[in-house]
Backbone as CSV, one residue per row, in Angstrom:
resi,resn,N_x,N_y,N_z,CA_x,CA_y,CA_z,C_x,C_y,C_z
1,MET,8.014,48.164,12.330,6.877,47.574,11.650,7.133,46.066,11.510
2,THR,6.173,45.222,11.891,6.324,43.769,11.806,5.882,43.281,10.442
3,ASN,6.189,42.021,10.143,5.729,41.422,8.883,4.217,41.425,8.794
4,LEU,3.567,41.215,9.932,2.116,41.191,9.962,1.546,42.557,9.581
5,ASP,2.189,43.634,10.075,1.728,44.980,9.732,1.860,45.228,8.229
6,ARG,2.980,44.786,7.645,3.192,44.993,6.219,2.142,44.238,5.403
7,VAL,1.852,43.009,5.795,0.841,42.236,5.082,-0.507,42.933,5.186
8,GLY,-0.858,43.419,6.380,-2.134,44.097,6.571,-2.231,45.368,5.744
9,ASP,-1.111,46.078,5.557,-1.116,47.308,4.775,-1.377,47.043,3.293
10,SER,-0.909,45.902,2.762,-1.016,45.663,1.338,-2.333,45.000,0.935
11,VAL,-3.141,44.593,1.895,-4.376,43.882,1.597,-5.568,44.802,1.806
12,ASP,-6.456,44.832,0.845,-7.688,45.601,0.956,-8.707,44.747,1.700
13,VAL,-8.818,44.943,3.009,-9.691,44.127,3.847,-11.148,44.320,3.461
14,THR,-11.548,45.530,3.095,-12.926,45.782,2.707,-13.283,44.998,1.456
15,GLY,-12.400,45.005,0.469,-12.632,44.246,-0.756,-12.688,42.762,-0.489
16,SER,-11.809,42.280,0.375,-11.791,40.858,0.718,-13.083,40.466,1.411
17,SER,-13.546,41.291,2.318,-14.779,40.986,3.041,-15.968,40.936,2.090
18,ALA,-16.038,41.857,1.166,-17.142,41.870,0.206,-17.080,40.644,-0.701
19,THR,-15.882,40.283,-1.121,-15.716,39.101,-1.976,-16.147,37.854,-1.225
20,LEU,-15.670,37.713,-0.002,-16.035,36.541,0.802,-17.534,36.501,1.060
21,GLN,-18.127,37.665,1.317,-19.579,37.724,1.538,-20.326,37.255,0.295
22,THR,-19.862,37.666,-0.882,-20.479,37.235,-2.140,-20.381,35.722,-2.281
23,LEU,-19.227,35.146,-1.954,-19.047,33.702,-2.055,-19.939,32.965,-1.065
24,VAL,-20.043,33.465,0.148,-20.895,32.827,1.165,-22.358,32.882,0.736
25,GLU,-22.779,33.972,0.154,-24.158,34.102,-0.305,-24.495,33.083,-1.400
26,ASN,-23.499,32.627,-2.118,-23.701,31.658,-3.203,-23.415,30.220,-2.759
27,HIS,-23.288,29.996,-1.480,-22.940,28.680,-0.924,-23.829,27.567,-1.468
28,ARG,-25.130,27.767,-1.436,-26.061,26.716,-1.897,-25.887,26.405,-3.378
29,ALA,-25.721,27.436,-4.167,-25.527,27.226,-5.606,-24.225,26.473,-5.858
30,PHE,-23.178,26.817,-5.126,-21.905,26.122,-5.270,-22.050,24.649,-4.876
31,LEU,-22.759,24.389,-3.790,-22.932,23.013,-3.325,-23.728,22.196,-4.340
32,ARG,-24.792,22.773,-4.892,-25.571,22.078,-5.932,-24.687,21.759,-7.136
33,PHE,-23.865,22.720,-7.525,-22.942,22.539,-8.645,-22.039,21.325,-8.395
34,LEU,-21.492,21.236,-7.200,-20.591,20.127,-6.869,-21.332,18.801,-6.750
35,GLU,-22.498,18.820,-6.102,-23.273,17.581,-5.925,-23.591,16.936,-7.280
36,ARG,-23.979,17.754,-8.251,-24.304,17.211,-9.575,-23.088,16.572,-10.227
37,ARG,-21.916,17.061,-9.917,-20.716,16.561,-10.581,-20.045,15.394,-9.866
38,VAL,-20.202,15.315,-8.542,-19.553,14.217,-7.810,-20.550,13.186,-7.296
39,GLY,-21.852,13.500,-7.349,-22.872,12.535,-6.975,-23.037,12.295,-5.492
40,SER,-22.457,13.124,-4.660,-22.549,12.929,-3.216,-22.528,14.276,-2.510
41,ARG,-23.476,14.456,-1.615,-23.518,15.704,-0.858,-22.293,15.823,0.047
42,ASP,-21.926,14.720,0.706,-20.780,14.758,1.617,-19.494,15.123,0.884
43,THR,-19.269,14.497,-0.256,-18.070,14.801,-1.034,-18.132,16.240,-1.534
44,GLY,-19.307,16.668,-1.977,-19.476,18.050,-2.412,-19.160,19.041,-1.313
45,GLU,-19.628,18.745,-0.096,-19.345,19.630,1.040,-17.854,19.671,1.349
46,ASP,-17.198,18.515,1.270,-15.754,18.481,1.516,-15.004,19.326,0.495
47,LEU,-15.359,19.158,-0.772,-14.695,19.926,-1.826,-14.972,21.416,-1.673
48,LEU,-16.214,21.750,-1.321,-16.574,23.163,-1.144,-15.791,23.776,0.013
49,GLN,-15.642,23.019,1.084,-14.896,23.508,2.248,-13.435,23.792,1.868
50,GLU,-12.836,22.875,1.099,-11.454,23.096,0.650,-11.363,24.339,-0.234
51,ALA,-12.350,24.501,-1.113,-12.347,25.651,-2.019,-12.521,26.955,-1.250
52,PHE,-13.385,26.953,-0.233,-13.537,28.157,0.588,-12.226,28.497,1.296
53,GLY,-11.520,27.474,1.720,-10.212,27.712,2.348,-9.251,28.402,1.390
54,ARG,-9.243,27.950,0.135,-8.390,28.591,-0.863,-8.852,30.012,-1.142
55,ALA,-10.164,30.189,-1.186,-10.718,31.512,-1.492,-10.337,32.530,-0.423
56,VAL,-10.317,32.103,0.817,-9.968,33.026,1.911,-8.553,33.550,1.716
57,THR,-7.639,32.689,1.289,-6.258,33.132,1.114,-6.061,34.000,-0.123
58,HIS,-6.971,33.887,-1.104,-6.815,34.649,-2.352,-7.882,35.728,-2.540
59,ALA,-8.765,35.911,-1.601,-9.872,36.857,-1.765,-9.387,38.292,-1.929
60,HIS,-8.263,38.624,-1.329,-7.764,40.001,-1.418,-7.406,40.407,-2.848
61,ALA,-7.126,39.440,-3.702,-6.750,39.746,-5.080,-7.962,40.026,-5.961
62,LEU,-9.151,39.666,-5.496,-10.369,39.866,-6.279,-11.115,41.086,-5.760
63,ARG,-11.617,41.889,-6.659,-12.295,43.114,-6.254,-13.802,43.050,-6.519
64,ASP,-14.175,42.525,-7.632,-15.542,42.630,-8.111,-16.294,41.336,-7.795
65,GLY,-17.493,41.421,-7.242,-18.273,40.261,-6.832,-18.541,39.284,-7.949
66,GLU,-18.823,39.766,-9.153,-19.101,38.866,-10.269,-17.895,38.091,-10.689
67,SER,-16.753,38.752,-10.759,-15.558,38.026,-11.149,-15.174,37.034,-10.047
68,ALA,-15.502,37.333,-8.818,-15.216,36.405,-7.715,-16.027,35.128,-7.878
69,VAL,-17.290,35.248,-8.267,-18.140,34.064,-8.457,-17.628,33.242,-9.628
70,ALA,-17.279,33.894,-10.727,-16.750,33.173,-11.887,-15.433,32.487,-11.528
71,TRP,-14.561,33.216,-10.827,-13.296,32.646,-10.386,-13.540,31.439,-9.481
72,PHE,-14.522,31.532,-8.587,-14.797,30.442,-7.651,-15.339,29.217,-8.385
73,TYR,-16.169,29.414,-9.404,-16.636,28.271,-10.199,-15.461,27.579,-10.900
74,ARG,-14.507,28.359,-11.389,-13.308,27.738,-11.980,-12.557,26.934,-10.922
75,LEU,-12.464,27.477,-9.737,-11.809,26.785,-8.626,-12.545,25.472,-8.316
76,LEU,-13.879,25.513,-8.326,-14.674,24.310,-8.060,-14.496,23.275,-9.172
77,ARG,-14.464,23.725,-10.427,-14.248,22.779,-11.538,-12.900,22.078,-11.384
78,ASN,-11.885,22.835,-11.027,-10.566,22.238,-10.813,-10.586,21.265,-9.632
79,ALA,-11.337,21.589,-8.592,-11.445,20.693,-7.436,-12.116,19.381,-7.827
80,VAL,-13.137,19.448,-8.687,-13.809,18.231,-9.154,-12.846,17.386,-9.984
81,ILE,-12.100,18.018,-10.866,-11.126,17.294,-11.688,-10.081,16.618,-10.799
82,ASP,-9.567,17.340,-9.813,-8.589,16.765,-8.881,-9.185,15.602,-8.099
83,HIS,-10.440,15.740,-7.704,-11.133,14.675,-6.967,-11.174,13.395,-7.802
84,TYR,-11.570,13.510,-9.063,-11.651,12.335,-9.925,-10.264,11.764,-10.237
85,ARG,-9.271,12.616,-10.349,-7.905,12.116,-10.566,-7.428,11.315,-9.364
86,ARG,-7.685,11.837,-8.164,-7.291,11.101,-6.946,-7.998,9.758,-6.892
87,ASN,-9.303,9.737,-7.182,-10.059,8.483,-7.141,-9.568,7.503,-8.202
88,ALA,-9.231,8.009,-9.382,-8.729,7.127,-10.439,-7.394,6.517,-10.036
89,ALA,-6.541,7.314,-9.409,-5.242,6.793,-8.962,-5.440,5.741,-7.878
90,ALA,-6.345,5.998,-6.949,-6.622,5.024,-5.888,-7.246,3.761,-6.482
91,GLY,-8.133,3.934,-7.441,-8.775,2.784,-8.081,-7.783,1.917,-8.827
92,SER,-6.844,2.535,-9.528,-5.860,1.730,-10.256,-4.919,1.023,-9.290
93,ALA,-4.619,1.635,-8.160,-3.789,0.967,-7.156,-4.528,-0.235,-6.584
94,LEU,-5.821,-0.081,-6.317,-6.607,-1.206,-5.810,-6.746,-2.296,-6.860
95,GLU,-6.864,-1.903,-8.111,-6.957,-2.881,-9.190,-5.675,-3.712,-9.249
96,ARG,-4.524,-3.056,-9.136,-3.251,-3.790,-9.119,-3.207,-4.733,-7.921
97,PHE,-3.651,-4.255,-6.770,-3.675,-5.084,-5.561,-4.593,-6.286,-5.768
98,ALA,-5.776,-6.057,-6.319,-6.733,-7.147,-6.542,-6.184,-8.177,-7.521
99,SER,-5.443,-7.728,-8.521,-4.893,-8.674,-9.496,-3.791,-9.538,-8.893
100,GLU,-3.172,-9.095,-7.824,-2.107,-9.868,-7.186,-2.648,-10.882,-6.186
101,LEU,-3.868,-10.717,-5.727,-4.401,-11.577,-4.672,-4.449,-13.062,-5.004
102,PRO,-4.887,-13.487,-6.183,-4.976,-14.927,-6.427,-3.652,-15.660,-6.231
103,GLU,-2.536,-14.988,-6.457,-1.239,-15.608,-6.298,-0.868,-15.817,-4.829
104,SER,-1.597,-15.202,-3.897,-1.215,-15.272,-2.495,-1.863,-16.433,-1.745
105,VAL,-2.598,-17.298,-2.425,-3.222,-18.445,-1.770,-2.133,-19.427,-1.360
106,PRO,-2.108,-19.830,-0.070,-1.042,-20.725,0.364,-1.208,-22.111,-0.257
107,PRO,-0.090,-22.811,-0.492,-0.182,-24.169,-1.007,-0.894,-25.073,-0.003
108,PRO,-1.561,-26.133,-0.462,-2.344,-26.989,0.434,-1.550,-27.550,1.606
109,GLU,-0.270,-27.899,1.381,0.502,-28.468,2.488,0.740,-27.456,3.605
110,VAL,0.849,-26.177,3.278,1.003,-25.144,4.301,-0.347,-24.871,4.949
111,ALA,-1.400,-24.812,4.155,-2.732,-24.542,4.698,-3.130,-25.608,5.711
112,ASP,-2.715,-26.868,5.509,-3.049,-27.937,6.452,-2.352,-27.757,7.788
113,GLN,-1.194,-27.067,7.799,-0.427,-26.908,9.025,-0.805,-25.665,9.822
114,ILE,-1.530,-24.747,9.215,-1.885,-23.508,9.906,-2.738,-23.847,11.114
115,CYS,-2.468,-23.194,12.210,-3.118,-23.569,13.459,-4.631,-23.421,13.398
116,ALA,-5.301,-24.196,14.204,-6.763,-24.219,14.236,-7.341,-22.891,14.716
117,CYS,-6.517,-22.091,15.391,-6.991,-20.785,15.873,-7.479,-19.918,14.716
118,VAL,-6.765,-19.968,13.610,-7.107,-19.117,12.474,-8.513,-19.439,11.985
119,SER,-8.804,-20.730,11.832,-10.146,-21.116,11.374,-11.208,-20.718,12.381
120,ARG,-10.929,-20.955,13.649,-11.886,-20.627,14.707,-12.118,-19.111,14.766
121,LEU,-11.048,-18.339,14.691,-11.168,-16.885,14.791,-11.765,-16.261,13.529
122,ALA,-11.556,-16.886,12.381,-12.144,-16.371,11.142,-13.665,-16.363,11.239
123,ALA,-14.207,-17.329,11.963,-15.664,-17.406,12.125,-16.207,-16.261,12.985
124,THR,-15.337,-15.577,13.741,-15.789,-14.472,14.593,-15.787,-13.134,13.862
125,LEU,-15.278,-13.110,12.634,-15.241,-11.866,11.861,-16.633,-11.527,11.340
126,LYS,-16.757,-10.313,10.799,-18.007,-9.941,10.142,-18.299,-10.985,9.075
127,PRO,-19.566,-11.342,8.870,-19.898,-12.405,7.915,-19.310,-12.194,6.517
128,GLU,-19.334,-10.948,6.010,-18.800,-10.730,4.671,-17.281,-10.904,4.630
129,TYR,-16.597,-10.607,5.743,-15.153,-10.830,5.813,-14.851,-12.328,5.859
130,ALA,-15.572,-13.043,6.710,-15.363,-14.489,6.828,-15.637,-15.170,5.489
131,ASP,-16.695,-14.759,4.811,-17.053,-15.339,3.514,-15.955,-15.073,2.483
132,ALA,-15.453,-13.845,2.451,-14.404,-13.489,1.492,-13.141,-14.302,1.745
133,LEU,-12.737,-14.422,3.004,-11.542,-15.205,3.320,-11.733,-16.677,2.968
134,GLN,-12.898,-17.211,3.287,-13.180,-18.612,2.994,-13.088,-18.879,1.489
135,ALA,-13.705,-18.008,0.711,-13.730,-18.213,-0.738,-12.360,-17.989,-1.370
136,ILE,-11.741,-16.871,-1.049,-10.519,-16.482,-1.749,-9.272,-17.154,-1.174
137,GLU,-9.148,-17.145,0.135,-7.934,-17.687,0.751,-7.970,-19.202,0.902
138,VAL,-9.105,-19.758,1.285,-9.176,-21.201,1.543,-9.490,-21.978,0.269
139,LYS,-10.534,-21.557,-0.438,-10.945,-22.298,-1.636,-10.161,-21.896,-2.885
140,GLY,-9.476,-20.747,-2.828,-8.668,-20.314,-3.963,-9.438,-19.694,-5.107
141,VAL,-10.642,-19.194,-4.836,-11.433,-18.534,-5.877,-10.737,-17.219,-6.246
142,PRO,-10.511,-16.962,-7.535,-9.913,-15.681,-7.931,-10.795,-14.500,-7.498
143,VAL,-10.152,-13.401,-7.180,-10.863,-12.218,-6.689,-11.928,-11.758,-7.681
144,LYS,-11.603,-11.764,-8.959,-12.573,-11.298,-9.968,-13.799,-12.200,-10.011
145,GLU,-13.599,-13.507,-9.878,-14.743,-14.430,-9.864,-15.587,-14.221,-8.609
146,TYR,-14.926,-14.050,-7.483,-15.635,-13.806,-6.221,-16.452,-12.512,-6.328
147,ALA,-15.815,-11.478,-6.879,-16.499,-10.186,-7.024,-17.746,-10.331,-7.886
148,ALA,-17.622,-11.029,-8.998,-18.766,-11.212,-9.894,-19.880,-11.995,-9.207
149,ALA,-19.519,-13.020,-8.442,-20.526,-13.837,-7.755,-21.264,-13.051,-6.678
150,LYS,-20.581,-12.100,-6.068,-21.181,-11.309,-4.985,-21.738,-9.975,-5.459
151,GLY,-21.613,-9.678,-6.742,-22.122,-8.409,-7.270,-21.263,-7.226,-6.866
152,LEU,-19.965,-7.440,-6.725,-19.026,-6.390,-6.335,-18.080,-6.091,-7.496
153,THR,-17.422,-4.962,-7.426,-16.332,-4.715,-8.365,-15.106,-5.436,-7.839
154,ALA,-14.150,-5.683,-8.714,-12.906,-6.336,-8.282,-12.202,-5.490,-7.232
155,ASN,-12.288,-4.160,-7.375,-11.673,-3.268,-6.381,-12.312,-3.461,-5.011
156,ASN,-13.648,-3.474,-4.965,-14.327,-3.640,-3.681,-14.025,-4.995,-3.058
157,ALA,-13.963,-6.021,-3.879,-13.636,-7.354,-3.364,-12.217,-7.374,-2.823
158,GLY,-11.296,-6.729,-3.517,-9.916,-6.643,-3.042,-9.809,-5.923,-1.720
159,VAL,-10.541,-4.834,-1.589,-10.543,-4.086,-0.329,-11.146,-4.937,0.787
160,ARG,-12.209,-5.652,0.474,-12.862,-6.498,1.479,-11.895,-7.568,1.991
161,VAL,-11.174,-8.203,1.086,-10.215,-9.240,1.497,-9.075,-8.619,2.308
162,PHE,-8.607,-7.461,1.876,-7.540,-6.775,2.602,-7.978,-6.464,4.040
163,ARG,-9.167,-5.903,4.186,-9.678,-5.579,5.525,-9.953,-6.839,6.339
164,ALA,-10.419,-7.885,5.678,-10.663,-9.152,6.377,-9.352,-9.710,6.912
165,ARG,-8.295,-9.641,6.111,-6.981,-10.114,6.577,-6.503,-9.316,7.779
166,GLN,-6.677,-7.987,7.707,-6.271,-7.144,8.839,-7.040,-7.522,10.098
167,ALA,-8.343,-7.700,9.970,-9.180,-8.039,11.119,-8.788,-9.403,11.679
168,LEU,-8.544,-10.361,10.807,-8.145,-11.697,11.257,-6.772,-11.651,11.923
169,ARG,-5.860,-10.889,11.348,-4.523,-10.744,11.939,-4.632,-10.179,13.354
170,ALA,-5.486,-9.190,13.548,-5.665,-8.600,14.881,-6.282,-9.622,15.847
171,GLN,-7.241,-10.389,15.369,-7.872,-11.413,16.213,-6.858,-12.482,16.622
172,VAL,-6.059,-12.933,15.679,-5.060,-13.971,15.970,-4.023,-13.436,16.944
173,ALA,-3.565,-12.218,16.744,-2.571,-11.639,17.651,-3.136,-11.513,19.060
174,ALA,-4.406,-11.121,19.171,-5.018,-10.988,20.498,-5.215,-12.352,21.151
175,SER,-5.512,-13.360,20.374,-5.793,-14.688,20.914,-4.529,-15.503,21.174
176,CYS,-3.608,-15.463,20.230,-2.442,-16.348,20.297,-1.182,-15.689,20.854
177,GLY,-1.173,-14.372,20.956,-0.004,-13.683,21.517,1.228,-13.861,20.661
178,THR,2.342,-14.277,21.299,3.620,-14.370,20.591,3.628,-15.466,19.551
179,CYS,2.772,-16.457,19.702,2.694,-17.518,18.695,2.370,-16.911,17.336
180,ALA,1.531,-15.885,17.316,1.131,-15.250,16.062,2.309,-14.556,15.383
181,ASP,3.284,-14.102,16.165,4.449,-13.442,15.588,5.277,-14.377,14.723
182,HIS,5.183,-15.673,14.980,5.995,-16.643,14.259,5.217,-17.345,13.155
183,GLY,4.035,-16.852,12.822,3.295,-17.363,11.685,2.230,-18.383,12.013
184,CYS,2.039,-18.730,13.252,0.994,-19.678,13.653,1.110,-21.004,12.915
185,VAL,2.289,-21.425,12.578,2.474,-22.722,11.951,2.880,-23.697,13.040
186,ASP,2.156,-24.797,13.129,2.434,-25.865,14.082,2.428,-25.363,15.528
187,CYS,1.432,-24.549,15.875,1.342,-24.078,17.259,0.412,-25.005,18.036
188,SER,0.412,-24.848,19.330,-0.398,-25.727,20.156,-1.527,-24.983,20.875
189,CYS,-1.708,-23.699,20.601,-2.666,-22.923,21.380,-4.122,-23.233,21.040
190,GLY,-4.408,-23.741,19.856,-5.803,-23.949,19.509,-6.108,-25.298,18.901
191,ARG,-5.145,-26.197,18.889,-5.365,-27.505,18.298,-6.258,-28.359,19.172
192,PRO,-7.213,-29.026,18.578,-8.023,-29.930,19.352,-7.133,-31.035,19.941
193,GLY,-7.378,-31.310,21.195,-6.616,-32.368,21.855,-5.277,-31.914,22.387
194,SER,-4.927,-30.597,22.321,-3.647,-30.129,22.830,-3.760,-29.797,24.291
């Protein structure tokens, strides 16, 4: 007898099938429940899919259709709580990141030496990325002030600057090659008159 045979012997497949059928029949009600709590159909569908995955592994332990629905609602409530905890943790990490950004503005003497490629390539980024870099990195506007002026949260502004830096870094690396590896300070690849 294999391990698979032993597992199959101890599980009531008929009960599991009936439980799963009951849960599937309540799919729409479960989705509405989640949508009201997370405010997004897509997020609700993701959470519901995860919960169905858990239900499949535990369905054999439930016998009665009503208790299965009640159990599944408890599972969904826990999934919503976990969802908000994950988002809160991510939000606080972004908040810490956003609070560190104003300190990363280069001193004027270094900014004057940065190669002209950076300025030229920054203009090729998405307009909101170019604007964020210009305001925060070049002019030294604090992230919170920039966010308020643009109607964004500090977290969103921090993410925008982070993504803008990544995009600019990729553009500079593609344009300048090995020069970009050394910081693009005093390079000759994009200077006017070079």
